[in-house]
Biopython code that builds the backbone (N, CA, C, O; Angstrom):
import numpy as np
from Bio.PDB.StructureBuilder import StructureBuilder

atoms = [
    (1, "CYS", "N", (104.139, 88.299, 104.663)),
    (1, "CYS", "CA", (104.327, 89.715, 104.448)),
    (1, "CYS", "C", (102.977, 90.356, 104.226)),
    (1, "CYS", "O", (102.026, 89.701, 103.800)),
    (2, "GLU", "N", (102.900, 91.625, 104.514)),
    (2, "GLU", "CA", (101.678, 92.386, 104.270)),
    (2, "GLU", "C", (101.912, 93.320, 103.091)),
    (2, "GLU", "O", (102.994, 93.883, 102.922)),
    (3, "LEU", "N", (100.878, 93.467, 102.289)),
    (3, "LEU", "CA", (100.925, 94.363, 101.144)),
    (3, "LEU", "C", (99.738, 95.297, 101.230)),
    (3, "LEU", "O", (98.600, 94.860, 101.402)),
    (4, "TYR", "N", (100.008, 96.572, 101.109)),
    (4, "TYR", "CA", (98.949, 97.575, 101.074)),
    (4, "TYR", "C", (99.029, 98.308, 99.743)),
    (4, "TYR", "O", (100.118, 98.643, 99.278)),
    (5, "ILE", "N", (97.893, 98.553, 99.138)),
    (5, "ILE", "CA", (97.817, 99.370, 97.934)),
    (5, "ILE", "C", (97.268, 100.728, 98.349)),
    (5, "ILE", "O", (96.190, 100.827, 98.936)),
    (6, "VAL", "N", (98.028, 101.771, 98.033)),
    (6, "VAL", "CA", (97.644, 103.134, 98.383)),
    (6, "VAL", "C", (97.408, 103.895, 97.075)),
    (6, "VAL", "O", (98.352, 104.423, 96.486)),
    (7, "PRO", "N", (96.144, 103.953, 96.617)),
    (7, "PRO", "CA", (95.878, 104.673, 95.367)),
    (7, "PRO", "C", (95.973, 106.181, 95.597)),
    (7, "PRO", "O", (95.707, 106.670, 96.695)),
    (8, "PHE", "N", (96.353, 106.908, 94.550)),
    (8, "PHE", "CA", (96.484, 108.359, 94.707)),
    (8, "PHE", "C", (96.502, 109.055, 93.358)),
    (8, "PHE", "O", (96.787, 108.451, 92.323)),
    (9, "ASP", "N", (96.194, 110.323, 93.398)),
    (9, "ASP", "CA", (96.504, 111.266, 92.328)),
    (9, "ASP", "C", (97.137, 112.456, 93.039)),
    (9, "ASP", "O", (98.326, 112.405, 93.353)),
    (10, "THR", "N", (96.395, 113.520, 93.303)),
    (10, "THR", "CA", (96.940, 114.589, 94.147)),
    (10, "THR", "C", (96.548, 114.396, 95.597)),
    (10, "THR", "O", (97.041, 115.103, 96.476)),
    (11, "GLU", "N", (95.661, 113.438, 95.854)),
    (11, "GLU", "CA", (95.204, 113.094, 97.200)),
    (11, "GLU", "C", (95.158, 111.575, 97.320)),
    (11, "GLU", "O", (95.271, 110.854, 96.328)),
    (12, "VAL", "N", (94.990, 111.108, 98.544)),
    (12, "VAL", "CA", (94.826, 109.684, 98.808)),
    (12, "VAL", "C", (93.421, 109.464, 99.351)),
    (12, "VAL", "O", (93.092, 109.984, 100.417)),
    (13, "PRO", "N", (92.576, 108.702, 98.643)),
    (13, "PRO", "CA", (91.280, 108.349, 99.229)),
    (13, "PRO", "C", (91.525, 107.283, 100.312)),
    (13, "PRO", "O", (91.547, 106.086, 100.025)),
    (14, "VAL", "N", (91.704, 107.735, 101.544)),
    (14, "VAL", "CA", (92.129, 106.865, 102.645)),
    (14, "VAL", "C", (91.229, 105.630, 102.770)),
    (14, "VAL", "O", (91.700, 104.545, 103.112)),
    (15, "GLU", "N", (89.933, 105.801, 102.490)),
    (15, "GLU", "CA", (89.011, 104.667, 102.603)),
    (15, "GLU", "C", (89.301, 103.589, 101.557)),
    (15, "GLU", "O", (88.803, 102.469, 101.674)),
    (16, "ASP", "N", (90.106, 103.916, 100.530)),
    (16, "ASP", "CA", (90.427, 102.948, 99.483)),
    (16, "ASP", "C", (91.802, 102.301, 99.647)),
    (16, "ASP", "O", (92.213, 101.505, 98.803)),
    (17, "ILE", "N", (92.517, 102.636, 100.727)),
    (17, "ILE", "CA", (93.765, 101.926, 100.997)),
    (17, "ILE", "C", (93.384, 100.472, 101.260)),
    (17, "ILE", "O", (92.538, 100.182, 102.107)),
    (18, "THR", "N", (94.015, 99.575, 100.528)),
    (18, "THR", "CA", (93.595, 98.179, 100.533)),
    (18, "THR", "C", (94.720, 97.269, 101.009)),
    (18, "THR", "O", (95.840, 97.323, 100.502)),
    (19, "ARG", "N", (94.399, 96.429, 102.000)),
    (19, "ARG", "CA", (95.341, 95.413, 102.478)),
    (19, "ARG", "C", (95.109, 94.150, 101.667)),
    (19, "ARG", "O", (93.981, 93.671, 101.554)),
    (20, "VAL", "N", (96.181, 93.618, 101.106)),
    (20, "VAL", "CA", (96.113, 92.395, 100.304)),
    (20, "VAL", "C", (96.782, 91.280, 101.098)),
    (20, "VAL", "O", (97.893, 91.446, 101.602)),
    (21, "THR", "N", (96.101, 90.147, 101.206)),
    (21, "THR", "CA", (96.662, 89.005, 101.927)),
    (21, "THR", "C", (97.036, 87.902, 100.938)),
    (21, "THR", "O", (96.732, 87.991, 99.749)),
    (22, "ILE", "N", (97.691, 86.875, 101.441)),
    (22, "ILE", "CA", (98.070, 85.750, 100.577)),
    (22, "ILE", "C", (96.841, 84.982, 100.099)),
    (22, "ILE", "O", (96.929, 84.192, 99.159)),
    (23, "TYR", "N", (95.710, 85.207, 100.734)),
    (23, "TYR", "CA", (94.482, 84.509, 100.362)),
    (23, "TYR", "C", (93.695, 85.243, 99.279)),
    (23, "TYR", "O", (92.752, 84.690, 98.713)),
    (24, "ASP", "N", (94.077, 86.478, 98.993)),
    (24, "ASP", "CA", (93.377, 87.274, 97.991)),
    (24, "ASP", "C", (93.912, 86.975, 96.597)),
    (24, "ASP", "O", (95.093, 86.681, 96.418)),
    (25, "ASN", "N", (93.036, 87.055, 95.631)),
    (25, "ASN", "CA", (93.445, 86.993, 94.236)),
    (25, "ASN", "C", (93.844, 88.411, 93.848)),
    (25, "ASN", "O", (92.993, 89.295, 93.749)),
    (26, "PHE", "N", (95.131, 88.626, 93.630)),
    (26, "PHE", "CA", (95.652, 89.971, 93.408)),
    (26, "PHE", "C", (94.972, 90.639, 92.217)),
    (26, "PHE", "O", (94.647, 91.825, 92.280)),
    (27, "LYS", "N", (94.759, 89.913, 91.158)),
    (27, "LYS", "CA", (94.104, 90.469, 89.968)),
    (27, "LYS", "C", (92.700, 90.964, 90.314)),
    (27, "LYS", "O", (92.306, 92.049, 89.886)),
    (28, "ASP", "N", (91.940, 90.175, 91.090)),
    (28, "ASP", "CA", (90.595, 90.579, 91.497)),
    (28, "ASP", "C", (90.634, 91.835, 92.369)),
    (28, "ASP", "O", (89.803, 92.730, 92.210)),
    (29, "VAL", "N", (91.591, 91.900, 93.284)),
    (29, "VAL", "CA", (91.721, 93.061, 94.163)),
    (29, "VAL", "C", (91.969, 94.316, 93.331)),
    (29, "VAL", "O", (91.345, 95.350, 93.569)),
    (30, "ILE", "N", (92.867, 94.236, 92.367)),
    (30, "ILE", "CA", (93.181, 95.391, 91.514)),
    (30, "ILE", "C", (91.959, 95.796, 90.693)),
    (30, "ILE", "O", (91.653, 96.983, 90.583)),
    (31, "GLU", "N", (91.260, 94.822, 90.118)),
    (31, "GLU", "CA", (90.077, 95.139, 89.310)),
    (31, "GLU", "C", (88.983, 95.800, 90.148)),
    (31, "GLU", "O", (88.360, 96.762, 89.698)),
    (32, "GLU", "N", (88.743, 95.297, 91.358)),
    (32, "GLU", "CA", (87.728, 95.882, 92.242)),
    (32, "GLU", "C", (88.115, 97.297, 92.655)),
    (32, "GLU", "O", (87.278, 98.200, 92.656)),
    (33, "LEU", "N", (89.367, 97.485, 93.000)),
    (33, "LEU", "CA", (89.840, 98.797, 93.420)),
    (33, "LEU", "C", (89.753, 99.783, 92.267)),
    (33, "LEU", "O", (89.296, 100.911, 92.451)),
    (34, "THR", "N", (90.183, 99.377, 91.089)),
    (34, "THR", "CA", (90.147, 100.244, 89.916)),
    (34, "THR", "C", (88.718, 100.637, 89.554)),
    (34, "THR", "O", (88.463, 101.778, 89.171)),
    (35, "ALA", "N", (87.789, 99.692, 89.676)),
    (35, "ALA", "CA", (86.391, 99.958, 89.317)),
    (35, "ALA", "C", (85.755, 101.013, 90.211)),
    (35, "ALA", "O", (84.916, 101.785, 89.747)),
    (36, "LYS", "N", (86.137, 101.062, 91.484)),
    (36, "LYS", "CA", (85.487, 102.009, 92.384)),
    (36, "LYS", "C", (86.220, 103.345, 92.513)),
    (36, "LYS", "O", (85.680, 104.288, 93.092)),
    (37, "LEU", "N", (87.431, 103.436, 91.988)),
    (37, "LEU", "CA", (88.173, 104.687, 92.089)),
    (37, "LEU", "C", (87.731, 105.659, 91.013)),
    (37, "LEU", "O", (87.467, 105.272, 89.875)),
    (38, "ASN", "N", (87.657, 106.912, 91.385)),
    (38, "ASN", "CA", (87.363, 107.975, 90.433)),
    (38, "ASN", "C", (88.394, 109.067, 90.659)),
    (38, "ASN", "O", (88.092, 110.141, 91.181)),
    (39, "MET", "N", (89.611, 108.765, 90.255)),
    (39, "MET", "CA", (90.706, 109.695, 90.491)),
    (39, "MET", "C", (90.598, 110.857, 89.513)),
    (39, "MET", "O", (90.118, 110.691, 88.392)),
    (40, "GLY", "N", (91.049, 112.039, 89.946)),
    (40, "GLY", "CA", (90.834, 113.246, 89.176)),
    (40, "GLY", "C", (91.963, 113.666, 88.268)),
    (40, "GLY", "O", (91.872, 114.711, 87.624)),
    (41, "GLY", "N", (93.011, 112.897, 88.197)),
    (41, "GLY", "CA", (94.133, 113.303, 87.372)),
    (41, "GLY", "C", (95.101, 114.162, 88.158)),
    (41, "GLY", "O", (94.810, 114.564, 89.285)),
    (42, "GLY", "N", (96.247, 114.443, 87.571)),
    (42, "GLY", "CA", (97.295, 115.145, 88.290)),
    (42, "GLY", "C", (97.951, 114.193, 89.274)),
    (42, "GLY", "O", (97.386, 113.157, 89.622)),
    (43, "THR", "N", (99.133, 114.548, 89.713)),
    (43, "THR", "CA", (99.862, 113.671, 90.628)),
    (43, "THR", "C", (100.662, 114.493, 91.618)),
    (43, "THR", "O", (101.289, 115.490, 91.260)),
    (44, "SER", "N", (100.631, 114.065, 92.857)),
    (44, "SER", "CA", (101.555, 114.550, 93.874)),
    (44, "SER", "C", (101.967, 113.333, 94.689)),
    (44, "SER", "O", (101.117, 112.563, 95.135)),
    (45, "PHE", "N", (103.258, 113.162, 94.881)),
    (45, "PHE", "CA", (103.750, 112.011, 95.641)),
    (45, "PHE", "C", (103.810, 112.283, 97.141)),
    (45, "PHE", "O", (104.126, 111.385, 97.921)),
    (46, "ILE", "N", (103.514, 113.494, 97.542)),
    (46, "ILE", "CA", (103.588, 113.855, 98.957)),
    (46, "ILE", "C", (102.507, 113.134, 99.773)),
    (46, "ILE", "O", (102.856, 112.479, 100.755)),
    (47, "PRO", "N", (101.206, 113.218, 99.421)),
    (47, "PRO", "CA", (100.190, 112.524, 100.222)),
    (47, "PRO", "C", (100.364, 110.991, 100.288)),
    (47, "PRO", "O", (100.229, 110.429, 101.375)),
    (48, "PRO", "N", (100.654, 110.298, 99.185)),
    (48, "PRO", "CA", (100.759, 108.846, 99.309)),
    (48, "PRO", "C", (101.970, 108.392, 100.117)),
    (48, "PRO", "O", (101.899, 107.384, 100.820)),
    (49, "ILE", "N", (103.065, 109.114, 100.028)),
    (49, "ILE", "CA", (104.233, 108.750, 100.837)),
    (49, "ILE", "C", (103.917, 108.969, 102.310)),
    (49, "ILE", "O", (104.293, 108.150, 103.149)),
    (50, "GLU", "N", (103.235, 110.060, 102.637)),
    (50, "GLU", "CA", (102.839, 110.307, 104.034)),
    (50, "GLU", "C", (101.923, 109.192, 104.535)),
    (50, "GLU", "O", (102.120, 108.689, 105.641)),
    (51, "GLU", "N", (100.927, 108.798, 103.743)),
    (51, "GLU", "CA", (99.998, 107.733, 104.153)),
    (51, "GLU", "C", (100.717, 106.391, 104.252)),
    (51, "GLU", "O", (100.483, 105.625, 105.187)),
    (52, "ALA", "N", (101.582, 106.111, 103.298)),
    (52, "ALA", "CA", (102.317, 104.840, 103.326)),
    (52, "ALA", "C", (103.193, 104.746, 104.569)),
    (52, "ALA", "O", (103.281, 103.682, 105.182)),
    (53, "GLU", "N", (103.835, 105.832, 104.946)),
    (53, "GLU", "CA", (104.693, 105.812, 106.135)),
    (53, "GLU", "C", (103.908, 105.504, 107.408)),
    (53, "GLU", "O", (104.454, 104.915, 108.342)),
    (54, "LYS", "N", (102.639, 105.894, 107.456)),
    (54, "LYS", "CA", (101.806, 105.603, 108.632)),
    (54, "LYS", "C", (101.610, 104.105, 108.835)),
    (54, "LYS", "O", (101.287, 103.664, 109.938)),
    (55, "LEU", "N", (101.804, 103.321, 107.773)),
    (55, "LEU", "CA", (101.647, 101.859, 107.845)),
    (55, "LEU", "C", (102.934, 101.176, 108.326)),
    (55, "LEU", "O", (102.956, 99.957, 108.498)),
    (56, "HIS", "N", (103.995, 101.943, 108.542)),
    (56, "HIS", "CA", (105.292, 101.450, 109.011)),
    (56, "HIS", "C", (105.819, 100.315, 108.127)),
    (56, "HIS", "O", (106.101, 99.221, 108.615)),
    (57, "PRO", "N", (105.948, 100.584, 106.829)),
    (57, "PRO", "CA", (106.379, 99.527, 105.921)),
    (57, "PRO", "C", (107.879, 99.268, 105.988)),
    (57, "PRO", "O", (108.651, 100.104, 106.458)),
    (58, "ASP", "N", (108.271, 98.098, 105.510)),
    (58, "ASP", "CA", (109.687, 97.797, 105.349)),
    (58, "ASP", "C", (110.216, 98.423, 104.064)),
    (58, "ASP", "O", (111.396, 98.757, 103.962)),
    (59, "VAL", "N", (109.327, 98.576, 103.088)),
    (59, "VAL", "CA", (109.685, 99.181, 101.805)),
    (59, "VAL", "C", (108.422, 99.782, 101.188)),
    (59, "VAL", "O", (107.316, 99.289, 101.409)),
    (60, "ILE", "N", (108.599, 100.840, 100.420)),
    (60, "ILE", "CA", (107.507, 101.451, 99.662)),
    (60, "ILE", "C", (107.859, 101.301, 98.182)),
    (60, "ILE", "O", (108.974, 101.618, 97.769)),
    (61, "VAL", "N", (106.913, 100.823, 97.395)),
    (61, "VAL", "CA", (107.091, 100.705, 95.953)),
    (61, "VAL", "C", (106.044, 101.589, 95.289)),
    (61, "VAL", "O", (104.849, 101.450, 95.551)),
    (62, "VAL", "N", (106.491, 102.492, 94.436)),
    (62, "VAL", "CA", (105.591, 103.411, 93.748)),
    (62, "VAL", "C", (105.661, 103.110, 92.253)),
    (62, "VAL", "O", (106.733, 103.154, 91.649)),
    (63, "LEU", "N", (104.498, 102.803, 91.661)),
    (63, "LEU", "CA", (104.405, 102.604, 90.217)),
    (63, "LEU", "C", (103.957, 103.923, 89.618)),
    (63, "LEU", "O", (102.872, 104.409, 89.937)),
    (64, "THR", "N", (104.780, 104.513, 88.748)),
    (64, "THR", "CA", (104.533, 105.901, 88.366)),
    (64, "THR", "C", (105.271, 106.299, 87.093)),
    (64, "THR", "O", (106.176, 105.601, 86.635)),
    (65, "ASP", "N", (104.867, 107.433, 86.535)),
    (65, "ASP", "CA", (105.643, 108.046, 85.464)),
    (65, "ASP", "C", (106.565, 109.133, 86.033)),
    (65, "ASP", "O", (107.298, 109.777, 85.283)),
    (66, "CYS", "N", (106.528, 109.334, 87.334)),
    (66, "CYS", "CA", (107.372, 110.303, 88.060)),
    (66, "CYS", "C", (107.098, 111.746, 87.658)),
    (66, "CYS", "O", (107.989, 112.591, 87.736)),
    (67, "CYS", "N", (105.888, 112.030, 87.234)),
    (67, "CYS", "CA", (105.520, 113.404, 86.887)),
    (67, "CYS", "C", (104.686, 113.987, 88.017)),
    (67, "CYS", "O", (103.500, 113.679, 88.138)),
    (68, "GLY", "N", (105.293, 114.821, 88.837)),
    (68, "GLY", "CA", (104.591, 115.428, 89.955)),
    (68, "GLY", "C", (105.578, 115.811, 91.041)),
    (68, "GLY", "O", (106.745, 115.425, 90.989)),
    (69, "PRO", "N", (105.110, 116.572, 92.032)),
    (69, "PRO", "CA", (106.000, 116.977, 93.122)),
    (69, "PRO", "C", (106.321, 115.815, 94.062)),
    (69, "PRO", "O", (105.476, 114.964, 94.340)),
    (70, "PHE", "N", (107.556, 115.805, 94.539)),
    (70, "PHE", "CA", (108.045, 114.770, 95.445)),
    (70, "PHE", "C", (108.205, 115.333, 96.851)),
    (70, "PHE", "O", (108.510, 116.514, 97.020)),
    (71, "PRO", "N", (107.999, 114.487, 97.864)),
    (71, "PRO", "CA", (108.308, 114.924, 99.223)),
    (71, "PRO", "C", (109.819, 114.911, 99.428)),
    (71, "PRO", "O", (110.573, 114.440, 98.576)),
    (72, "GLU", "N", (110.240, 115.431, 100.558)),
    (72, "GLU", "CA", (111.645, 115.303, 100.939)),
    (72, "GLU", "C", (111.950, 113.808, 101.114)),
    (72, "GLU", "O", (111.044, 113.033, 101.421)),
    (73, "PRO", "N", (113.202, 113.394, 100.924)),
    (73, "PRO", "CA", (113.552, 111.975, 101.116)),
    (73, "PRO", "C", (113.155, 111.483, 102.501)),
    (73, "PRO", "O", (113.179, 112.233, 103.477)),
    (74, "ILE", "N", (112.792, 110.212, 102.563)),
    (74, "ILE", "CA", (112.378, 109.586, 103.822)),
    (74, "ILE", "C", (113.339, 108.453, 104.167)),
    (74, "ILE", "O", (114.158, 108.050, 103.342)),
    (75, "ARG", "N", (113.233, 107.946, 105.391)),
    (75, "ARG", "CA", (114.109, 106.858, 105.839)),
    (75, "ARG", "C", (113.691, 105.504, 105.284)),
    (75, "ARG", "O", (114.541, 104.643, 105.054)),
    (76, "THR", "N", (112.398, 105.303, 105.067)),
    (76, "THR", "CA", (111.906, 104.032, 104.561)),
    (76, "THR", "C", (112.445, 103.811, 103.149)),
    (76, "THR", "O", (112.308, 104.685, 102.293)),
    (77, "PRO", "N", (113.060, 102.643, 102.895)),
    (77, "PRO", "CA", (113.521, 102.374, 101.528)),
    (77, "PRO", "C", (112.359, 102.514, 100.545)),
    (77, "PRO", "O", (111.272, 101.980, 100.770)),
    (78, "THR", "N", (112.603, 103.233, 99.465)),
    (78, "THR", "CA", (111.565, 103.507, 98.485)),
    (78, "THR", "C", (112.071, 103.146, 97.093)),
    (78, "THR", "O", (113.173, 103.523, 96.695)),
    (79, "VAL", "N", (111.235, 102.405, 96.359)),
    (79, "VAL", "CA", (111.539, 102.015, 94.992)),
    (79, "VAL", "C", (110.543, 102.713, 94.083)),
    (79, "VAL", "O", (109.335, 102.632, 94.303)),
    (80, "TRP", "N", (111.033, 103.384, 93.081)),
    (80, "TRP", "CA", (110.204, 104.068, 92.095)),
    (80, "TRP", "C", (110.293, 103.248, 90.816)),
    (80, "TRP", "O", (111.317, 103.270, 90.133)),
    (81, "ALA", "N", (109.232, 102.528, 90.490)),
    (81, "ALA", "CA", (109.154, 101.777, 89.238)),
    (81, "ALA", "C", (108.504, 102.704, 88.230)),
    (81, "ALA", "O", (107.305, 102.970, 88.312)),
    (82, "THR", "N", (109.283, 103.195, 87.284)),
    (82, "THR", "CA", (108.850, 104.312, 86.462)),
    (82, "THR", "C", (108.955, 104.032, 84.965)),
    (82, "THR", "O", (109.837, 103.308, 84.503)),
    (83, "THR", "N", (108.033, 104.627, 84.236)),
    (83, "THR", "CA", (107.999, 104.461, 82.789)),
    (83, "THR", "C", (108.691, 105.602, 82.059)),
    (83, "THR", "O", (109.127, 105.428, 80.921)),
    (84, "LEU", "N", (108.800, 106.752, 82.685)),
    (84, "LEU", "CA", (109.333, 107.913, 81.977)),
    (84, "LEU", "C", (110.559, 108.514, 82.629)),
    (84, "LEU", "O", (111.669, 108.390, 82.113)),
    (85, "ASN", "N", (110.362, 109.158, 83.753)),
    (85, "ASN", "CA", (111.400, 109.960, 84.385)),
    (85, "ASN", "C", (112.067, 109.208, 85.519)),
    (85, "ASN", "O", (111.715, 108.067, 85.819)),
    (86, "ILE", "N", (113.015, 109.848, 86.135)),
    (86, "ILE", "CA", (113.744, 109.274, 87.258)),
    (86, "ILE", "C", (113.391, 110.074, 88.513)),
    (86, "ILE", "O", (113.405, 111.305, 88.503)),
    (87, "ALA", "N", (113.077, 109.362, 89.586)),
    (87, "ALA", "CA", (112.771, 110.016, 90.860)),
    (87, "ALA", "C", (114.050, 110.630, 91.434)),
    (87, "ALA", "O", (115.141, 110.104, 91.209)),
    (88, "PRO", "N", (113.926, 111.741, 92.174)),
    (88, "PRO", "CA", (115.110, 112.431, 92.688)),
    (88, "PRO", "C", (115.768, 111.732, 93.875)),
    (88, "PRO", "O", (116.872, 112.107, 94.270)),
    (89, "TRP", "N", (115.114, 110.727, 94.447)),
    (89, "TRP", "CA", (115.713, 109.980, 95.558)),
    (89, "TRP", "C", (115.105, 108.579, 95.580)),
    (89, "TRP", "O", (114.091, 108.320, 94.933)),
    (90, "GLY", "N", (115.731, 107.696, 96.322)),
    (90, "GLY", "CA", (115.283, 106.306, 96.362)),
    (90, "GLY", "C", (115.894, 105.507, 95.222)),
    (90, "GLY", "O", (116.756, 106.000, 94.495)),
    (91, "LYS", "N", (115.443, 104.278, 95.074)),
    (91, "LYS", "CA", (115.918, 103.385, 94.015)),
    (91, "LYS", "C", (114.974, 103.498, 92.825)),
    (91, "LYS", "O", (113.757, 103.411, 92.989)),
    (92, "ASN", "N", (115.517, 103.689, 91.648)),
    (92, "ASN", "CA", (114.722, 103.801, 90.436)),
    (92, "ASN", "C", (114.838, 102.527, 89.614)),
    (92, "ASN", "O", (115.934, 102.005, 89.408)),
    (93, "ILE", "N", (113.699, 102.033, 89.149)),
    (93, "ILE", "CA", (113.651, 100.895, 88.240)),
    (93, "ILE", "C", (112.912, 101.367, 86.995)),
    (93, "ILE", "O", (111.755, 101.779, 87.077)),
    (94, "LYS", "N", (113.561, 101.309, 85.865)),
    (94, "LYS", "CA", (112.959, 101.767, 84.609)),
    (94, "LYS", "C", (112.109, 100.634, 84.022)),
    (94, "LYS", "O", (112.600, 99.530, 83.789)),
    (95, "LEU", "N", (110.817, 100.931, 83.788)),
    (95, "LEU", "CA", (109.912, 99.966, 83.182)),
    (95, "LEU", "C", (109.788, 100.274, 81.693)),
    (95, "LEU", "O", (109.753, 101.437, 81.291)),
    (96, "GLU", "N", (109.726, 99.257, 80.908)),
    (96, "GLU", "CA", (109.542, 99.434, 79.452)),
    (96, "GLU", "C", (108.078, 99.545, 79.130)),
    (96, "GLU", "O", (107.712, 99.698, 77.965)),
]
sb = StructureBuilder()
sb.init_structure("model")
sb.init_model(0)
sb.init_chain("A")
sb.init_seg("    ")
for serial, (resi, resn, name, xyz) in enumerate(atoms, 1):
    if name == "N":
        sb.init_residue(resn, " ", resi, " ")
    sb.init_atom(name, np.array(xyz, "f"), 0.0, 1.0, " ", f" {name:<3s}", serial, name[0])
structure = sb.get_structure()
């Protein structure tokens, strides 16, 4: 399987979309990505969903507090793993 990490706030730094392979150490990939990102705060789910769809995924998983504007529902199965609110569409998983 292929895994892509699409970092975002109100925009997606396209150059930071990261493909993770089975040969990568996931923890190292996250630490490297986090170290180079300088996200500005705020959230919009519209740009990352648009970018994720361009990758033709089987599923999209969003780790979020669900605070921000949402795009219209899409055909790609989407899971919202959330700490606070519930997404208006897709499958919601409440994180403690």
